C-alpha positions, 0 to 999 in steps of 0.5 A: 221727249222732244214735245211737251208732255203732261203729268199723265204721260209722265206717270205712264212712262214711269210705270213702263220703266223696268230696268237699269238700262232704261234708267241709264238711257234716260239719264244719258238723254238728260245730257242731250244738247236739245234742251227739251229732251234734256229737261224732259229726261231729267224731269222723268228721273226726278219723278221716278226718284220721288217715288223711290230714291233707290232708282238713283243708284243707276246714275248717281255717281256720274251725276255727282261727278259731273254736277258742275257740267250741267248747263241746262238750268231746267235739268239742273233743277230736277237733278238738284232736287234729286240730290237734295232729297238724297241728302236729307234722306241719307239715313234711310238710304241703301249703303250703296248710295250712301257710299256714292254720296260719301265719296263724291267731291263735296267741294265741287258740288258746294262750289257749283251750288254757290256759282248758281245762287249768286248768279241773279239770273238763276231762277228761284225754283232752281235756287231753292234746291241748291240751297237745300244741298248747301244747308246739308253741307253747312252741318259739316262746314260752318262758313256755308251758314254765313254765306247762306245767311248773306244770300238770304239777306240779299233775297230780301232786298230783291224781293218777290214773293218767291224770293222772300219765302226762300229767304224766310225758309233759309233763315228758319233752317239756319236757326235750327 
C-alpha cells in the first residue's frame, strides 16, 4: 500500500477482503504516519463501503469518535465520503450502524467539518464531502444552513469551476 495502486489492483483487493479482521487491519493502516499508506487504506475502505455501507460497522465508531484527529486530507476525503454516504442513506442502514451514528458526538463532527471548509487550503474535493455532512446536520440545526450559505457565497468570490459548482450545489440543496 506504499506504492501507487490502480483501480484493477484496488478491485482485486476488495474481492480478497473476507473478514472483520481484514477490515479492522485496513482501518488501522489508515492511521499510519506514512501518508501514502494512510491514503491507500482509506481509499480501499471508501471503495469497499461504496459497494456495501454495512462494511463500515467494523470501524465506524472509532472513525466518528476520532474524526477530528485525522490529519491526512487525502484519507479525510475518503472518510468524509463514507460518513456522507452513511448519513444520506441512514434510513436504509442496519440498526447497529444507525445506533453508532446516533450516539456520536455530532458537535465535534460539525466543528471539524467547519474547521476544514473555512481553511482556504482545503481542497474542494474534500470540502464537497464535508459540506454533505453539514447539510445532513443542517436539518437539525438551522444555524448550519446560514453558515453554509455564507460559505457558498465565498466560493463564488474565489471562483474556479469546481468551486462555482460546489457553491451552486450547496445553494440548490439549501433551497430544498
